[in-house]
Each structure stands twice: as C-alpha cells, then as structure tokens.
C-alpha positions in Angstrom: -18.5 8.6 -9.5 -15.9 6.3 -8.6 -14.3 5.3 -11.9 -13.6 9.1 -12.2 -11.7 9.3 -8.9 -9.6 6.4 -10.1 -8.9 7.9 -13.4 -8.0 10.8 -11.8 -5.6 9.3 -9.5 -4.2 7.0 -12.6 -3.4 10.4 -14.4 -1.9 12.0 -11.4 0.1 8.9 -10.7 1.4 8.8 -14.6 2.1 12.6 -14.5 4.1 12.1 -11.3 6.3 9.8 -13.3 6.7 11.6 -16.5 8.0 14.1 -14.0 10.7 12.3 -12.6 14.7 12.7 -13.6 15.1 9.3 -13.5 14.5 7.3 -16.7 14.6 3.8 -14.9 11.1 2.7 -14.6 12.3 0.6 -11.6 13.1 3.3 -9.5 9.1 4.5 -9.4 6.7 1.7 -8.8 3.0 2.3 -8.7 0.3 -0.2 -7.6 -3.6 0.9 -8.0 -6.9 -0.8 -7.3 -10.5 -0.3 -6.1 -13.1 -2.1 -4.8 -16.9 -1.2 -3.9 -15.7 0.9 -1.2 -12.1 2.2 -1.1 -9.5 2.9 -3.3 -5.5 2.4 -2.6 -2.7 3.9 -4.1 0.9 2.3 -3.2 3.5 4.1 -4.4 7.8 3.3 -4.1 10.4 5.4 -5.0 14.2 4.5 -5.1 16.2 7.8 -4.4 19.9 7.3 -3.7 19.1 3.9 -2.3 16.5 4.7 -0.1 12.8 3.4 -0.8 10.5 5.6 -0.2 7.0 4.0 0.6 3.7 5.9 0.5 0.2 4.5 0.8 -3.1 6.1 0.2 -6.3 4.4 1.4 -9.4 6.6 0.2 -12.8 6.0 0.8 -15.1 6.0 -2.2 -18.5 7.4 -1.7 -21.2 9.3 -3.5 -21.5 13.1 -2.3 -25.3 13.0 -2.6 -26.2 10.0 -0.7 -23.5 9.1 1.9 -22.5 10.8 4.7 -18.8 9.7 4.4 -16.5 9.3 7.1 -19.3 10.0 9.6 -20.6 6.3 9.0 -16.9 4.4 7.9 -15.4 5.4 11.7 -11.6 4.3 11.9 -9.9 2.2 9.8 -7.3 -0.9 10.0 -5.6 -2.0 7.0 -2.9 -4.5 5.8 -0.7 -4.4 2.7 0.3 -7.7 1.3 2.9 -8.3 -1.3 5.6 -11.2 -1.7 8.7 -9.8 0.0 6.8 -7.1 2.3 3.8 -6.5 4.8 2.5 -3.0 5.9 -0.3 -2.9 8.3 -2.3 -0.7 10.8 -0.8 -0.9 14.8 -3.8 0.5 15.8 -7.4 1.9 14.3 -6.7 5.0 12.2 -9.0 8.1 11.4 -9.7 9.2 7.8 -8.7 12.4 7.0 -10.3 15.2 4.8 -12.2 13.9 1.9 -12.2 10.5 3.3 -8.7 9.6 3.1 -6.0 7.6 4.9 -1.9 8.0 4.4 0.8 6.9 5.5 4.7 6.7 4.3 7.7 4.9 5.2 11.4 4.9 3.9 13.9 2.1 4.1 17.4 1.9 2.7 17.6 -0.5 -0.4 21.0 -1.5 0.5 19.9 -3.6 3.3 16.8 -5.2 1.2 16.7 -7.0 -1.9 12.6 -6.3 -2.6 11.5 -7.7 -5.8 8.5 -5.9 -6.8 5.6 -8.4 -8.0 2.6 -7.7 -10.7 0.3 -7.0 -7.7 -0.3 -6.8 -4.0 -3.2 -7.4 -1.4 -4.7 -4.3 0.4 -7.5 -5.6 2.8 -9.3 -2.8 5.0 -11.4 -3.1 8.0 -14.2 -0.7 9.4 -17.1 -1.4 11.8 -16.6 -5.1 11.7 -16.9 -4.8 7.8 -14.0 -6.3 5.5 -13.0 -5.7 1.8 -9.9 -7.2 -0.1 -8.5 -4.9 -3.0 -6.2 -6.6 -5.5 -3.8 -3.4 -6.3 -2.3 -4.0 -9.6 1.2 -2.7 -11.0 1.5 -0.2 -13.4 3.8 -1.3 -16.2 
C-alpha cells in the first residue's frame, strides 16, 4: 500500500513537471521520500523570479487495520536543507485522508538558494519522531 501511494505521487509529480511551459529543470524542483509512517513531498517552482514552495506530509496507513488520524493526533515538522529551514510554529492537524500541506513564496531576486540532492524532513507526533530523506528528482 505504501509503495502504491509513493508511486502515485511520483507519477503525478512527473506529470505536473511535464505539463509546465518552462524547459528549464531548475524552475521546477521536486523532492520525495517516505518512512514507515510518513510520505513527504517538497516542491519548488520559480515563476517570474518568485519561489513557490509546497510541502505535503501524508500519513501512510493500512485502511483495514489503522484508525488513521485519530491515532496520530497533531503533528509538528521540520524540513532542513543546506540553504533553508521550514518548521511548524505549533502542532498542526491532519486533514482529509491524513495529510498536512503548507505553502509559501519568496522572492528569488533576494535569495540565492542552491537546491542540493536531498533534504531532511522530521515529523513529530504523540511523543514519536521519524526523519525522512527527501531525495531530489533529476
């Protein structure tokens, strides 16, 4: 089940990149990774010198045996790259099918960010912690 969800997000992300107008791969960057309990996706799009960032954290669970977000409760996260850090200011609720999404935008003219091959996403919930290596798609 986990592999199917991971593959679906990977295919959708690649489809999204294929549908963009820009031929420059640096304009659209995708990082993906998963652990025992979580799936993480971080995307960055440079549109008209603005970085649009999107982080999605999805709870991976077996629908037949897990009660999903009721057992997870609120989460906190920290995404660390060489040139950037994003983290929650307070515990966040999961939505819908057990996901959390946050987005931001930053001027590319004021920040010279080098996007490396991987980032670390740490998720905390119910006194537990998992760290996921998010790997950049080439």
